[in-house]
BAKESE-348439 format. One record per residue (C-alpha): residue number from 0; residue in one letter; chain; x, y, z. Coordinates in steps of 0.5 Angstrom, whole numbers, m for minus. Layout:
<rs>
   resi   resn   chain      xx      yy      zz
    NUM      A       A       X       Y       Z
...
</rs>
This chain:
<rs>
   resi   resn   chain      xx      yy      zz
      0      M       A     375     m63     302
      1      K       A     370     m58     306
      2      K       A     369     m63     311
      3      V       A     376     m64     313
      4      L       A     378     m56     313
      5      A       A     372     m55     318
      6      M       A     374     m61     322
      7      S       A     381     m58     322
      8      V       A     379     m51     324
      9      L       A     375     m54     329
     10      V       A     380     m58     332
     11      L       A     385     m52     332
     12      A       A     380     m48     336
     13      V       A     379     m53     341
     14      A       A     386     m54     342
     15      F       A     387     m46     342
     16      V       A     382     m46     348
     17      A       A     384     m52     352
     18      A       A     392     m49     352
     19      C       A     389     m42     354
     20      G       A     385     m44     359
     21      S       A     389     m49     363
     22      K       A     395     m46     363
     23      Q       A     397     m44     371
     24      T       A     400     m37     372
     25      K       A     406     m37     377
     26      E       A     405     m31     382
     27      E       A     410     m26     382
     28      P       A     412     m24     389
     29      M       A     410     m17     391
     30      P       A     416     m12     391
     31      A       A     419     m11     398
     32      A       A     417      m4     401
     33      P       A     423       1     401
     34      A       A     427       1     408
     35      V       A     426       9     408
     36      A       A     420      12     407
     37      P       A     420      18     402
     38      A       A     421      25     404
     39      P       A     414      29     404
     40      V       A     414      34     398
     41      A       A     411      41     401
     42      V       A     406      43     396
     43      Q       A     404      51     396
     44      A       A     397      53     394
     45      P       A     398      58     388
     46      V       A     398      65     391
     47      A       A     393      70     387
     48      P       A     397      77     386
     49      P       A     394      83     390
     50      V       A     389      87     386
     51      D       A     390      94     385
     52      P       A     384      98     387
     53      N       A     386     103     381
     54      V       A     386      97     376
     55      A       A     379      94     379
     56      A       A     376     101     379
     57      A       A     379     102     372
     58      Q       A     376      96     369
     59      Q       A     369      98     372
     60      K       A     370     105     369
     61      Y       A     371     101     362
     62      Q       A     365      97     363
     63      D       A     361     103     364
     64      G       A     364     106     358
     65      L       A     362     100     354
     66      K       A     355     101     356
     67      Q       A     354     108     354
     68      F       A     358     107     347
     69      N       A     353     101     346
     70      N       A     347     106     347
     71      G       A     350     111     342
     72      N       A     352     116     348
     73      Y       A     359     117     345
     74      K       A     361     123     349
     75      G       A     359     120     355
     76      A       A     363     114     354
     77      L       A     369     118     352
     78      S       A     369     122     358
     79      T       A     368     115     362
     80      W       A     374     112     359
     81      Q       A     378     118     360
     82      A       A     377     117     367
     83      C       A     379     110     367
     84      L       A     386     112     364
     85      K       A     387     117     370
     86      L       A     386     111     374
     87      D       A     390     106     370
     88      P       A     394     109     364
     89      N       A     396     102     361
     90      N       A     389     100     360
     91      E       A     389      98     353
     92      D       A     381      97     353
     93      C       A     380     104     355
     94      Q       A     385     106     350
     95      A       A     382     103     345
     96      G       A     375     105     347
     97      V       A     378     113     347
     98      R       A     380     112     340
     99      A       A     373     108     338
    100      A       A     369     114     341
    101      N       A     373     119     338
    102      D       A     372     116     331
    103      M       A     365     116     332
    104      I       A     364     123     335
    105      T       A     368     125     329
    106      A       A     364     121     324
    107      K       A     358     124     327
    108      T       A     360     131     327
    109      A       A     362     130     319
    110      K       A     355     128     318
    111      H       A     352     134     320
    112      K       A     356     139     317
</rs>
């Protein structure tokens, strides 16, 4: 029984390989090129928004204030961040910095009382 089963599997495998390997495929013709070439698409490079010099200067002031704050110079950081807000009143980083510096100055003076 095992010999018959093994022989059947072998015959099926040979038949499968023979059927797959000998089959000729018919080449399909390439589609014809369109009579009219498609119109070229205009591509524009993205344009960076103009940099406001006040915004750039305010960002530098924020970084300077952050260094002062991290070094424990809370009054210097407060002054720098207030100057930052004069250049760019909507700068949220400087607004948060002013609040943080005020909180630290208040906490520091409360300890000494």
